[in-house]
Structure formats: C-alpha cells, structure tokens
GUNUPA-855296 format. One record per residue (C-alpha): residue number from 0; residue in one letter; x, y, z. Coordinates in nm, 2 decimals, m for minus. Layout:
// GUNUPA-855296
seq, type, x, y, z
NUM, a, X, Y, Z
...
END
This chain:
// GUNUPA-855296
seq, type, x, y, z
0, m, 0.00, 0.01, 0.00
1, t, 0.14, 0.34, m0.09
2, g, 0.10, 0.67, 0.07
3, s, 0.14, 0.84, 0.41
4, p, 0.04, 0.67, 0.74
5, a, m0.28, 0.88, 0.75
6, e, m0.38, 0.76, 0.40
7, h, m0.30, 0.41, 0.50
8, e, m0.54, 0.43, 0.81
9, s, m0.81, 0.58, 0.58
10, a, m0.79, 0.31, 0.33
11, l, m0.80, 0.05, 0.59
12, n, m1.11, 0.22, 0.75
13, d, m1.27, 0.23, 0.42
14, l, m1.23, m0.16, 0.38
15, v, m1.41, m0.21, 0.72
16, e, m1.70, 0.03, 0.61
17, q, m1.74, m0.11, 0.26
18, t, m1.72, m0.47, 0.32
19, c, m1.80, m0.75, 0.57
20, l, m1.47, m0.70, 0.76
21, r, m1.47, m0.62, 1.12
22, s, m1.10, m0.58, 1.15
23, v, m0.79, m0.53, 0.94
24, e, m0.42, m0.60, 0.99
25, w, m0.18, m0.46, 0.73
26, l, 0.21, m0.53, 0.71
27, p, 0.46, m0.42, 0.46
28, e, 0.61, m0.77, 0.46
29, v, 0.52, m1.11, 0.59
30, v, 0.62, m1.47, 0.54
31, s, 0.26, m1.57, 0.46
32, t, m0.06, m1.41, 0.52
33, n, m0.23, m1.76, 0.56
34, t, 0.03, m1.86, 0.82
35, l, m0.02, m1.54, 1.01
36, a, m0.40, m1.58, 1.02
37, l, m0.38, m1.94, 1.13
38, q, m0.15, m1.83, 1.42
39, q, m0.38, m1.57, 1.54
40, a, m0.71, m1.79, 1.47
41, a, m0.75, m1.87, 1.84
42, d, m0.67, m1.52, 1.97
43, v, m0.90, m1.30, 1.76
44, a, m1.24, m1.23, 1.94
45, a, m1.55, m1.33, 1.75
46, d, m1.66, m0.96, 1.72
47, q, m1.36, m0.88, 1.52
48, l, m1.42, m1.15, 1.26
49, p, m1.40, m1.16, 0.97
50, r, m1.04, m1.03, 1.00
51, l, m0.83, m0.93, 0.71
52, f, m0.45, m0.99, 0.69
53, w, m0.30, m0.81, 0.40
54, a, 0.07, m0.77, 0.32
55, d, 0.25, m0.58, 0.04
56, r, 0.48, m0.87, 0.01
57, q, 0.50, m1.22, 0.11
58, t, 0.85, m1.39, 0.15
59, a, 0.72, m1.74, 0.15
60, g, 0.36, m1.75, 0.03
61, r, 0.21, m2.09, 0.01
62, g, m0.02, m2.26, m0.27
63, r, m0.17, m2.60, m0.25
64, g, 0.03, m2.88, m0.11
65, t, 0.41, m2.79, m0.13
66, n, 0.36, m2.53, m0.39
67, a, 0.48, m2.19, m0.34
68, w, 0.33, m1.85, m0.45
69, w, 0.56, m1.62, m0.63
70, s, 0.49, m1.27, m0.50
71, s, 0.65, m0.94, m0.61
72, e, 0.61, m0.57, m0.57
73, g, 0.25, m0.48, m0.68
74, s, 0.08, m0.80, m0.63
75, l, m0.21, m0.83, m0.41
76, t, m0.18, m1.09, m0.14
77, f, m0.43, m1.13, 0.16
78, s, m0.61, m1.36, 0.39
79, v, m0.94, m1.35, 0.54
80, l, m1.00, m1.52, 0.89
81, l, m1.36, m1.60, 0.96
82, a, m1.61, m1.80, 1.14
83, p, m1.81, m1.99, 0.89
84, s, m2.10, m2.05, 1.13
85, a, m2.16, m1.67, 1.13
86, w, m2.24, m1.70, 0.77
87, g, m2.46, m2.01, 0.83
88, l, m2.19, m2.24, 0.66
89, p, m2.16, m2.57, 0.83
90, e, m1.83, m2.76, 0.80
91, a, m1.96, m2.99, 0.53
92, a, m2.00, m2.67, 0.31
93, w, m1.63, m2.56, 0.36
94, p, m1.50, m2.73, 0.05
95, q, m1.75, m2.53, m0.17
96, v, m1.62, m2.19, m0.02
97, s, m1.31, m2.24, m0.23
98, l, m1.53, m2.26, m0.53
99, a, m1.74, m1.96, m0.42
100, t, m1.42, m1.77, m0.38
101, g, m1.30, m1.84, m0.72
102, v, m1.63, m1.73, m0.87
103, a, m1.63, m1.42, m0.65
104, v, m1.28, m1.32, m0.78
105, c, m1.40, m1.37, m1.15
106, e, m1.70, m1.15, m1.09
107, a, m1.52, m0.87, m0.92
108, l, m1.25, m0.86, m1.19
109, g, m1.52, m0.89, m1.46
110, e, m1.69, m0.57, m1.30
111, l, m1.37, m0.38, m1.30
112, f, m1.23, m0.50, m1.62
113, p, m1.52, m0.57, m1.86
114, g, m1.43, m0.78, m2.15
115, l, m1.12, m0.93, m1.98
116, p, m1.14, m1.32, m2.02
117, v, m1.08, m1.41, m1.66
118, g, m1.20, m1.76, m1.56
119, v, m1.12, m2.03, m1.30
120, k, m0.93, m2.37, m1.33
121, w, m1.08, m2.61, m1.08
122, p, m1.05, m2.61, m0.80
123, n, m0.87, m2.30, m0.71
124, d, m0.67, m2.12, m0.98
125, v, m0.78, m1.78, m1.15
126, f, m0.66, m1.77, m1.52
127, c, m0.65, m1.50, m1.80
128, r, m0.59, m1.60, m2.16
129, g, m0.44, m1.94, m2.06
130, r, m0.20, m1.80, m1.79
131, k, m0.23, m1.81, m1.42
132, l, m0.34, m1.47, m1.27
133, g, m0.40, m1.58, m0.92
134, g, m0.46, m1.85, m0.67
135, i, m0.66, m1.95, m0.37
136, l, m0.59, m2.14, m0.06
137, l, m0.84, m2.24, 0.20
138, e, m0.71, m2.37, 0.54
139, p, m0.90, m2.46, 0.85
140, s, m0.75, m2.39, 1.20
141, d, m0.62, m2.69, 1.38
142, r, m0.61, m2.48, 1.71
143, v, m0.98, m2.37, 1.74
144, a, m1.31, m2.48, 1.60
145, d, m1.52, m2.29, 1.34
146, r, m1.23, m2.08, 1.20
147, l, m1.14, m2.09, 0.83
148, v, m0.89, m1.89, 0.65
149, i, m0.94, m1.79, 0.28
150, g, m0.60, m1.67, 0.12
151, i, m0.59, m1.51, m0.21
152, g, m0.31, m1.40, m0.43
153, l, m0.35, m1.19, m0.74
154, n, m0.09, m1.05, m0.98
155, v, m0.21, m0.69, m1.01
156, n, 0.05, m0.43, m1.07
157, n, 0.35, m0.66, m1.08
158, s, 0.43, m0.70, m1.45
159, l, 0.56, m1.03, m1.53
160, t, 0.81, m0.88, m1.76
161, g, 1.06, m0.91, m1.50
162, a, 0.97, m1.25, m1.36
163, p, 1.18, m1.56, m1.40
164, d, 1.14, m1.72, m1.75
165, a, 0.96, m2.03, m1.61
166, i, 0.70, m1.81, m1.44
167, r, 0.65, m1.57, m1.74
168, i, 0.55, m1.84, m1.96
169, l, 0.28, m1.97, m1.72
170, a, 0.16, m1.66, m1.53
171, t, 0.02, m1.30, m1.62
172, s, m0.09, m0.99, m1.43
173, l, m0.37, m0.75, m1.45
174, c, m0.15, m0.46, m1.54
175, d, 0.00, m0.67, m1.83
176, e, m0.36, m0.77, m1.95
177, s, m0.53, m0.44, m1.91
178, g, m0.24, m0.22, m2.00
179, g, m0.23, m0.01, m1.68
180, a, m0.22, m0.01, m1.32
181, t, m0.51, m0.03, m1.08
182, a, m0.53, 0.08, m0.71
183, r, m0.51, m0.26, m0.52
184, e, m0.74, m0.13, m0.25
185, v, m1.03, m0.11, m0.52
186, i, m0.97, m0.47, m0.63
187, l, m0.96, m0.59, m0.28
188, t, m1.28, m0.41, m0.19
189, r, m1.47, m0.55, m0.49
190, v, m1.34, m0.92, m0.43
191, l, m1.45, m0.90, m0.07
192, q, m1.79, m0.76, m0.14
193, a, m1.83, m1.04, m0.41
194, l, m1.70, m1.30, m0.17
195, d, m1.95, m1.18, 0.09
196, r, m2.25, m1.22, m0.16
197, m, m2.14, m1.58, m0.27
198, c, m2.09, m1.70, 0.09
199, q, m2.43, m1.55, 0.17
200, r, m2.58, m1.75, m0.12
201, l, m2.39, m2.07, m0.03
202, a, m2.53, m2.05, 0.30
203, v, m2.90, m2.06, 0.18
204, g, m2.85, m2.30, m0.10
205, d, m2.89, m2.04, m0.37
206, i, m2.60, m2.15, m0.59
207, d, m2.66, m2.40, m0.89
208, w, m2.31, m2.49, m0.91
209, p, m2.32, m2.66, m1.27
210, v, m2.46, m2.33, m1.41
211, e, m2.26, m2.09, m1.19
212, w, m1.93, m2.26, m1.27
213, s, m2.00, m2.30, m1.64
214, r, m1.99, m1.91, m1.67
215, h, m1.61, m1.91, m1.56
216, c, m1.46, m2.25, m1.62
217, v, m1.16, m2.25, m1.84
218, l, m1.15, m2.63, m1.84
219, t, m1.49, m2.74, m1.98
220, g, m1.46, m2.91, m2.31
221, r, m1.08, m2.96, m2.29
222, r, m0.90, m3.29, m2.25
223, i, m0.74, m3.29, m1.90
224, q, m0.56, m3.53, m1.68
225, v, m0.64, m3.53, m1.30
226, t, m0.39, m3.66, m1.06
227, a, m0.52, m3.75, m0.71
228, g, m0.26, m3.94, m0.50
229, d, m0.22, m4.27, m0.70
230, r, m0.53, m4.22, m0.91
231, v, m0.48, m4.06, m1.25
232, i, m0.80, m4.00, m1.47
233, e, m0.79, m3.87, m1.83
234, g, m1.09, m3.76, m2.03
235, v, m1.28, m3.44, m2.12
236, c, m1.38, m3.19, m1.86
237, a, m1.76, m3.18, m1.83
238, g, m1.77, m2.90, m1.56
239, i, m1.86, m2.97, m1.20
240, d, m2.17, m3.13, m1.03
241, e, m2.40, m3.00, m0.76
242, m, m2.14, m3.08, m0.49
243, g, m1.86, m2.91, m0.65
244, a, m1.68, m3.22, m0.79
245, l, m1.51, m3.20, m1.11
246, r, m1.69, m3.41, m1.39
247, v, m1.44, m3.59, m1.63
248, g, m1.58, m3.78, m1.93
249, t, m1.38, m4.09, m1.99
250, l, m1.43, m4.39, m2.22
251, t, m1.61, m4.57, m1.94
252, g, m1.85, m4.29, m1.84
253, i, m1.82, m3.97, m1.59
254, e, m1.58, m3.98, m1.32
255, r, m1.62, m3.74, m1.02
256, c, m1.31, m3.59, m0.87
257, l, m1.33, m3.43, m0.53
258, g, m0.97, m3.31, m0.52
259, g, m0.65, m3.33, m0.72
260, t, m0.40, m3.16, m0.96
261, v, m0.54, m3.08, m1.31
262, r, m0.32, m3.07, m1.63
263, v, m0.46, m2.96, m1.96
264, i, m0.38, m3.22, m2.23
265, s, m0.53, m3.06, m2.54
266, e, m0.83, m2.89, m2.69
267, v, m1.11, m3.13, m2.81
END
C-alpha cells in the first residue's frame, strides 16, 4: 500500500466500512498471510471476525500442497480469517467455499475490467488467456473450531516482464492484460464484496453450481488429466456437479473428482 500513514489508516477504515470485515491488519512484508492468520485464529475475538490480513509482499507465500506462491512488488496478497457459522456455513460446506471464492474473484474482476477473459481452473486457480493470474488457498484452523482462512493471491501491478522465464510463460498480471495499473484497494474491496455475496448465497443453498461454474470455467470441453494421489484420470472436462466435484468424461463414463491436480492435455 502506498501513501502516508494517514492515507493507510483511511484506506483500511474504508475497507471495514465498505465490506463484511470487522478488523484489518496490514503489514509491509510477511512470510505468509495464511500462516499469520492461522497463528492468530484462536486469539481474535469473534466480534473482530472476519479479519483481514494484508501484506504488500509475502516472502514465502504458500499454494496448495507444497507449492509456493511467487509474490513481487505490486501483487495483491491477503487472507481472511472468518467464523463460517456466522455466515450459516456448516463444516460440510467448507470445500465449496473455495469454489465460491473463485467465482467471486472472477465476478469482481469482470466488473472492474469488462471484456477481460478471466476464468477459474478447478479447483482454485484464476486464469486469464491461458495463464495463471492468481490462486486461492483455504485452510481450517487446527487450534480452534469454526475458524477458516481464505487466502488469495493476485498479480495486479506486478508486471511479469521481470519474472523468471519459467514463471512468465505460465503466469500473467492484470497490469499486463489491461494495459495499466489499478489501485489494489479497489480490487480488494470488490473481491471482498463479491465473496460476501457468494458465501451468503452458499449458506442458503442459492447456488446452482453446474450453471454458476460454467460461466467461468476454463477447463470445460478440454481434454485433461487429473492426478489425485495414486489415481490418474484422463478425459474431457464436463464441468462440475451440484457438490462441486469435477466431472471428467472418460471412455467408461463420467468420473467425479473431489480433489487433485489438473493438467490440460489438449483442446477437443
């Protein structure tokens, strides 16, 4: 975040006023916002939730499994610590919060950048024109019940022209795609507002996942390979079902995948 301390405080106050947040913690640099949120999960009072942990830079951001999240100056990296029960979300619905977050990010960016082809790659990646724009990592607390952390990383004003070659081939940023910089506070506000709407809809069962996901899915109709432990499934992506499981059309019928790593093999 740029500007004077007074401007910082004003921006943080605006976030609380304009979103579902009850409290905010901003740091110029942190190892991982998800790690910080999990460390404080048992200590943050219920009336301070949802609480935002926002850092200008992560030195060791985490993705799914053992993956790392490459973060450079200008990226948007944050985590939201929440009590799912306050949104009426039982633990059985937590896996779908990841899907709801992906849709929320796409909707927020669609409002800010009309025409930009932003989509989701099941289960938790945000893509634009075939390259990764961001990622989502959900983690429940193992220290206290009813605490969930939603971590989001987006390439915003960090042009990928200076990234390592291996990353530049696979990733992109909003400034590269839109042709200019955007205030990260604006994007953060829109994403949090969209996330609030999606979680409220999820709580009352007002989401038709096959339909909702189809609006944003970048895999549907493509030949993919899903690896989940020792299980490898190859076929054509047929979207997701009502429970959020990935549907893969194989020679023997539709296979459901509740988790795993997806690799695109080819267009169909």
